[in-house]
C-alpha positions as CSV (number, residue, x, y, z in Angstrom):
1,M,208.2,5.0,37.1
2,L,207.5,8.0,39.3
3,K,207.8,6.0,42.5
4,Y,211.1,4.5,41.4
5,S,212.4,8.0,40.4
6,F,211.6,9.3,43.9
7,K,213.3,6.3,45.5
8,R,216.4,6.7,43.4
9,L,216.5,10.5,44.1
10,A,216.2,9.9,47.8
11,S,219.0,7.3,47.8
12,S,221.2,9.6,45.7
13,L,220.7,12.5,48.2
14,I,221.6,10.3,51.1
15,T,224.7,9.1,49.3
16,L,225.7,12.6,48.5
17,C,225.2,13.7,52.2
18,I,227.4,10.8,53.3
19,I,230.2,11.7,50.9
20,V,230.0,15.4,51.8
21,T,230.1,14.5,55.5
22,V,233.2,12.3,55.1
23,V,235.0,14.9,53.0
24,F,234.1,17.6,55.5
25,V,235.3,15.6,58.5
26,L,238.6,14.6,56.8
27,L,239.4,18.1,55.8
28,R,238.8,19.3,59.4
29,Q,241.7,17.0,60.4
30,M,244.0,18.9,58.0
31,P,246.4,21.6,59.4
32,I,244.6,24.9,59.9
33,E,247.1,26.6,57.6
34,G,244.7,25.7,54.7
35,Y,242.2,28.3,56.0
36,F,244.6,31.2,56.1
37,D,246.1,33.4,53.4
38,N,249.2,34.4,55.3
39,F,249.4,32.0,58.2
40,E,253.2,32.4,58.7
41,K,252.8,36.1,59.3
42,A,249.7,35.9,61.6
43,D,250.0,36.1,65.4
44,A,248.1,34.0,67.9
45,A,245.3,36.5,68.4
46,T,244.7,36.9,64.7
47,I,244.6,33.1,64.2
48,Q,242.1,32.6,67.0
49,A,239.9,35.4,65.7
50,K,239.9,33.9,62.3
51,L,239.1,30.4,63.7
52,N,236.2,31.9,65.6
53,Q,235.0,33.7,62.5
54,L,235.0,30.5,60.4
55,G,233.5,28.5,63.3
56,L,236.4,26.1,63.3
57,N,236.5,26.2,67.2
58,D,233.0,24.8,67.3
59,P,232.4,21.0,67.7
60,I,232.5,19.1,64.4
61,P,228.7,18.3,64.5
62,V,227.9,22.0,64.8
63,Q,230.3,22.9,62.0
64,L,228.8,20.3,59.8
65,W,225.2,21.5,60.5
66,N,226.2,25.1,59.8
67,F,227.9,24.0,56.5
68,F,224.7,22.1,55.4
69,V,222.6,25.2,56.3
70,G,224.8,27.4,54.2
71,L,224.9,24.8,51.4
72,F,221.1,24.8,51.3
73,H,221.1,28.5,50.7
74,G,223.7,28.2,47.9
75,D,226.7,29.3,50.0
76,L,229.8,27.2,49.2
77,G,231.9,29.4,51.4
78,T,234.9,31.6,50.6
79,S,238.4,30.8,49.3
80,A,241.2,30.9,51.8
81,R,244.3,31.0,49.6
82,Y,243.4,30.7,45.9
83,S,241.6,34.0,45.9
84,A,241.4,35.0,49.6
85,G,237.9,36.2,50.6
86,A,236.3,35.6,47.2
87,S,233.1,33.6,46.9
88,I,233.8,30.0,45.9
89,A,230.5,29.9,43.9
90,E,231.6,33.0,41.9
91,I,235.1,31.4,41.2
92,I,233.5,28.2,39.9
93,A,231.0,30.1,37.8
94,R,233.9,31.8,36.0
95,K,235.7,28.5,35.4
96,A,232.9,26.1,34.6
97,P,231.8,27.5,31.1
98,V,235.2,26.7,29.6
99,S,235.1,23.1,30.9
100,I,231.5,22.7,29.7
101,K,232.4,23.9,26.2
102,L,235.4,21.6,26.0
103,G,233.5,18.7,27.5
104,V,230.5,18.9,25.2
105,M,232.7,19.1,22.1
106,S,234.9,16.1,23.2
107,M,231.8,14.1,24.1
108,A,230.2,14.7,20.7
109,L,233.5,13.7,19.0
110,S,233.6,10.5,21.2
111,L,230.2,9.5,20.1
112,L,230.9,10.3,16.4
113,M,234.0,8.2,16.4
114,G,233.2,5.5,19.0
115,I,229.7,4.3,17.8
116,P,230.7,3.8,14.1
117,L,233.9,2.1,15.2
118,G,232.1,-0.3,17.5
119,T,229.5,-1.0,14.8
120,A,232.2,-1.7,12.2
121,M,234.1,-4.0,14.6
122,A,231.0,-6.0,15.3
123,R,230.0,-6.3,11.6
124,S,233.5,-7.4,10.6
125,K,234.3,-9.6,13.6
126,G,237.8,-11.0,13.2
127,K,238.5,-9.0,10.1
128,F,240.2,-5.7,9.3
129,W,238.1,-3.1,11.2
130,D,237.8,-5.4,14.2
131,K,241.6,-5.8,14.4
132,I,242.2,-2.1,13.9
133,G,239.7,-1.2,16.6
134,T,241.1,-3.8,19.0
135,V,244.6,-2.4,18.6
136,Y,243.3,1.1,19.3
137,I,241.3,0.0,22.4
138,V,244.3,-2.0,23.8
139,L,246.7,0.9,23.3
140,I,244.3,3.5,24.9
141,N,243.7,1.2,27.9
142,A,247.3,-0.1,28.3
143,V,249.3,3.1,27.8
144,P,249.1,5.6,30.6
145,A,247.0,8.6,29.5
146,A,249.7,11.1,30.5
147,V,252.0,9.5,27.9
148,Y,249.9,9.9,24.8
149,Y,248.5,13.3,26.1
150,I,252.1,14.7,26.1
151,F,252.9,13.0,22.8
152,I,249.8,14.6,21.2
153,Q,250.7,18.0,22.6
154,M,254.4,17.8,21.5
155,Y,253.9,16.5,18.0
156,G,250.4,17.8,17.3
157,T,251.2,21.4,17.9
158,G,254.2,21.1,15.5
159,A,252.2,19.3,12.8
160,L,249.2,21.7,12.9
161,N,251.4,24.7,13.6
162,I,249.3,25.9,16.5
163,P,250.3,27.3,19.9
164,M,251.1,24.8,22.6
165,L,249.0,26.5,25.3
166,F,245.2,27.1,25.3
167,D,243.8,30.4,24.2
168,E,240.0,30.7,24.5
169,K,239.8,33.2,21.6
170,N,241.9,31.1,19.2
171,L,239.8,28.2,18.0
172,L,242.8,26.3,16.7
173,T,244.0,25.8,20.3
174,W,240.8,23.9,21.1
175,I,241.6,21.1,18.7
176,L,244.2,19.1,20.6
177,P,242.5,19.3,24.1
178,V,239.2,18.3,22.7
179,F,240.8,15.4,20.7
180,S,242.8,14.2,23.7
181,M,239.7,14.3,26.0
182,S,237.7,12.2,23.5
183,L,240.2,9.3,23.1
184,G,239.3,7.4,26.3
185,S,235.5,7.7,25.8
186,T,235.9,6.7,22.1
187,A,237.6,3.5,23.1
188,S,235.1,2.7,25.8
189,Y,232.1,3.2,23.5
190,A,233.6,1.2,20.7
191,M,234.5,-1.7,23.0
192,W,231.2,-2.0,24.8
193,L,229.1,-1.5,21.6
194,R,231.0,-4.2,19.9
195,R,230.6,-6.6,22.8
196,Y,226.8,-5.9,23.1
197,M,226.3,-6.2,19.3
198,V,228.2,-9.5,19.1
199,D,226.0,-10.8,22.0
200,E,222.9,-9.8,20.1
201,M,224.1,-11.3,16.9
202,N,224.2,-14.7,18.5
203,K,220.6,-14.7,19.7
204,D,217.8,-16.7,18.3
205,Y,215.8,-13.8,16.9
206,V,218.7,-12.8,14.7
207,R,219.0,-16.4,13.3
208,L,215.3,-16.4,12.7
209,A,215.4,-13.1,10.8
210,R,218.2,-14.4,8.6
211,A,216.4,-17.7,8.0
212,K,213.4,-15.6,6.8
213,G,215.7,-13.8,4.3
214,V,215.8,-10.4,6.0
215,A,218.7,-8.3,4.7
216,D,221.7,-8.4,6.9
217,K,222.1,-4.6,6.9
218,K,218.5,-4.3,8.1
219,I,219.0,-6.8,10.9
220,M,222.1,-5.1,12.1
221,M,220.7,-1.6,12.2
222,K,217.0,-2.2,13.1
223,H,217.5,-4.9,15.6
224,V,221.0,-5.7,16.7
225,F,222.3,-2.1,17.0
226,R,219.1,-0.8,18.6
227,N,219.1,-3.5,21.3
228,A,222.8,-3.3,21.9
229,F,222.8,0.4,22.3
230,V,220.3,0.3,25.2
231,P,222.8,-1.0,27.9
232,M,225.2,1.8,26.9
233,I,222.6,4.5,27.5
234,Q,223.1,4.3,31.3
235,Y,226.8,5.2,31.0
236,I,226.4,8.2,28.7
237,P,225.0,10.8,31.2
238,T,227.8,9.9,33.7
239,S,230.4,10.1,31.0
240,L,229.0,13.4,29.7
241,L,228.9,15.0,33.1
242,Y,232.4,13.9,34.0
243,T,233.7,15.2,30.7
244,I,232.1,18.6,30.9
245,S,233.4,19.0,34.4
246,G,236.8,19.1,32.9
247,S,239.8,16.8,32.6
248,I,242.2,17.5,35.5
249,Y,245.3,16.5,33.6
250,I,244.5,17.9,30.2
251,E,243.4,21.3,31.6
252,S,246.7,21.5,33.6
253,L,248.7,20.4,30.5
254,Y,247.3,23.1,28.2
255,S,246.9,25.7,30.9
256,I,243.1,25.8,30.4
257,P,241.3,28.0,32.9
258,G,238.6,25.4,33.7
259,M,237.4,23.2,36.6
260,G,240.0,20.5,36.2
261,G,243.0,22.8,36.5
262,L,241.3,24.6,39.3
263,L,241.2,21.5,41.5
264,V,244.9,20.8,41.0
265,D,245.7,24.4,41.8
266,V,243.7,24.6,45.1
267,I,245.1,21.3,46.3
268,G,248.6,22.6,45.7
269,R,247.8,25.8,47.6
270,Q,246.1,23.8,50.4
271,D,242.9,25.9,50.1
272,N,240.7,23.6,52.2
273,P,237.3,25.3,51.6
274,M,237.9,25.3,47.8
275,V,239.0,21.6,47.8
276,Q,235.9,20.7,49.9
277,A,233.5,22.5,47.5
278,I,235.0,21.1,44.3
279,V,235.1,17.5,45.6
280,M,231.5,17.9,46.6
281,I,230.6,19.1,43.1
282,Y,232.4,16.2,41.5
283,S,230.7,13.7,43.8
284,C,227.3,15.3,42.9
285,I,228.2,15.0,39.2
286,G,228.8,11.3,39.5
287,I,225.7,10.6,41.5
288,V,223.5,12.6,39.2
289,G,225.0,10.8,36.2
290,L,224.2,7.4,37.6
291,L,220.6,8.5,38.4
292,L,220.0,9.9,34.9
293,G,221.5,6.8,33.3
294,D,219.1,4.5,35.2
295,L,216.1,6.6,34.4
296,L,217.1,7.1,30.7
297,M,217.6,3.4,30.1
298,G,214.1,2.7,31.5
299,L,212.5,5.3,29.3
300,I,214.2,4.0,26.1
301,D,213.7,0.3,26.7
302,P,210.0,-0.6,27.3
303,R,211.0,-4.1,28.4
304,I,212.4,-2.7,31.6
305,S,209.9,-2.4,34.4
306,F,210.4,-0.4,37.6
307,V,207.4,-2.0,39.3
308,K,207.9,-5.3,41.1
309,K,205.6,-7.9,39.4
310,E,203.1,-9.8,41.4
311,G,204.6,-12.9,43.0
312,A,208.2,-11.6,42.5
313,R,210.6,-11.9,45.4
């Protein structure tokens, strides 16, 4: 297990380095305006001085090396346009807590709704709950998210008599963003749990248990649900990390001062250093999520072995 963990960690770090390198090189091909607060008003001498200060006149390999050295020391650079001269790490530290709170709440709501719905769909295959759940899953996956997000905002605020825009101090304004963020994950959990549970229900050990007279409820909860939930474990860390990092569209829709809205803002302002840092953070989140998912699945399911058996190819 330890050997496998180190291998996965090493491969994750290599993948992250490749992604950061690609993003770094691509952003260096963008116009230099993205590194200046008032490029239009700057003269040639000021522009050259700024480029020298940022090291943008150096060869790309030298710039990349300097970036990784700074990154190793926790330096993400400074903002060029969003908050000129401010530390990117400090800006993100102010924005991240709001996204984390929203994400954790929406993730908890997704699990509370998705797991019971998927279980009910599997237990009543072809019946009422299965049909209701199928309609919900099809709607969530077929209708563009932007459509039902706007629908929820327009009609939800009126029905609940709450402000349309987010206010961190007003807990009522948290309801609709959290609910909206949970819809996609709820549908995903329900769909995959139903599928895994139906697969388990058709296996021989379930038929044997029924033939022995074991109660159906006990079979479903002790065996079917337990075995079906194991494959889902690997997706939960990734889903959690992506959720707490903030939904780009929802945070923009409700004017939430979090990480998702920040990315949209810095892209619009062409703040290249900020875009580079945030894309790197999102990439890191995805890689760490996959790594944790693999390790967690192995810890929970004792049948999974990380050691190649003797004679295996």
